[in-house]
Phi, psi and omega in degrees: 000133180298148180209166172243146182222146172261123186223159170264131187239138172239112184281126178265315179204155177271150176235180183298320185241016181172229182204174178241134174239190183298333182267353180133204185269144180230133178262158175279136175281158175294338181282344184290126182282160178296326178297320179291326179297328179293338180277346182269096179225154179304133180094348181279148173235137181207166174258130183215175180250126176257144165253125180251117182282169177304326182286349182097355179293134181258138179233135177275117180270320188202148173254120182275306180209148179274127179267326179208126177283155178293148176298147177292144182270129177275127179264118180270161177297136178291149178284127182270127180286153176295151181293143182243136178287127180257124179269137177247147180241144179296141181246136178296143180298146181294139178252167181296121186269001180282141181253144178281169178298323180294320178295320177296318179297317177298319179295318178300320179296317179298318180296318178298315179300314181298317180294317181293317180297316179299315180296320180294317179298317179296318182294315183287322183294339178291337184244359184230133180269334183275121183299321181291321176296321179299316181299310182299316180293323180295320179297316179298312180297318180298318179298318177295318180294319181293321177300316179297315182298318182285335180281324183278124181232000000 
């Protein structure tokens, strides 16, 4: 039967969805506020409310009072890596990236062709087991579809 309990907690380590104490893993309840989550850090001890489900899973609902704050963490100097030789390669000079109207039109035609061919191959392959037969029928269908696409404006 589900229940709620008031317990003293000593946090050993944080996990993705909660923390680990001496008795095992505890998940955060949806009721747990963000302020209370900030109090749950490794080394901290606090009094809190657990919701214990039928399955035995424990959820932290609320932190009532902090019994012991976590020890301050000493930050050590970072280890400096040895210098690494960086190789550089010549880069082609940047060219003008603007496209003309004709280039955009050509690009639109290529995109239409690709879409039509893909659709035709999928449609024909559903009804044909022979790959070569599929190719020939797909080309015919694609040409008809592309003609239709280009005529409608």
